[in-house]
C-alpha positions in Angstrom: -19.9 22.7 -38.5 -19.9 21.5 -34.9 -19.6 24.0 -32.2 -17.5 23.1 -29.1 -19.7 23.0 -26.0 -22.8 22.2 -27.9 -25.8 20.3 -26.5 -24.2 16.9 -27.3 -21.1 17.7 -25.2 -22.8 19.1 -22.1 -22.7 22.5 -20.6 -19.5 24.4 -21.5 -18.9 25.8 -18.0 -18.8 22.4 -16.6 -15.1 21.5 -16.4 -15.2 18.3 -14.5 -17.4 15.5 -15.6 -19.3 13.0 -13.4 -16.1 11.1 -12.5 -14.0 14.3 -12.3 -14.3 15.0 -8.5 -13.5 11.4 -7.6 -10.5 11.3 -9.9 -9.3 14.6 -8.3 -9.6 13.2 -4.8 -7.7 10.0 -5.8 -5.0 12.0 -7.5 -4.6 14.2 -4.4 -4.5 11.2 -2.1 -1.8 9.5 -4.3 0.6 12.5 -4.1 2.0 11.7 -0.6 2.2 8.0 -1.4 4.1 8.7 -4.6 6.4 11.2 -3.0 7.3 8.7 -0.2 7.9 6.0 -2.8 10.2 8.2 -4.8 12.0 9.3 -1.7 12.6 5.7 -0.7 13.8 4.7 -4.2 16.2 7.6 -4.1 17.6 6.5 -0.7 18.0 2.9 -2.0 19.7 4.1 -5.1 22.1 6.3 -3.1 22.8 3.3 -0.8 23.6 1.0 -3.8 25.7 3.6 -5.6 27.8 5.1 -2.9 28.2 2.0 -0.6 28.3 3.9 2.7 31.2 3.1 5.1 30.7 0.8 8.0 28.4 1.6 10.9 29.3 4.8 12.8 28.5 3.3 16.1 30.7 0.2 15.9 33.5 -0.3 18.4 36.9 -1.5 17.4 37.5 -5.1 18.5 40.5 -5.8 20.7 43.3 -7.8 19.0 42.8 -11.6 19.1 44.3 -13.4 22.1 44.2 -10.4 24.5 41.5 -9.8 27.1 
């Protein structure tokens, strides 16, 4: 019967392996990038679905022929 945490698996108190801290740093650095990407995709989807009205700052053009 194999015991978990035996000598072939390393010390049982050691949660992160050799690559553990590096993977943790990469994951934490990717969180802001992924959140900005998801925010941008959400904005693009809203723009495509709702088709916002014309620009709010546009002036009305005078009728043709009058100055």
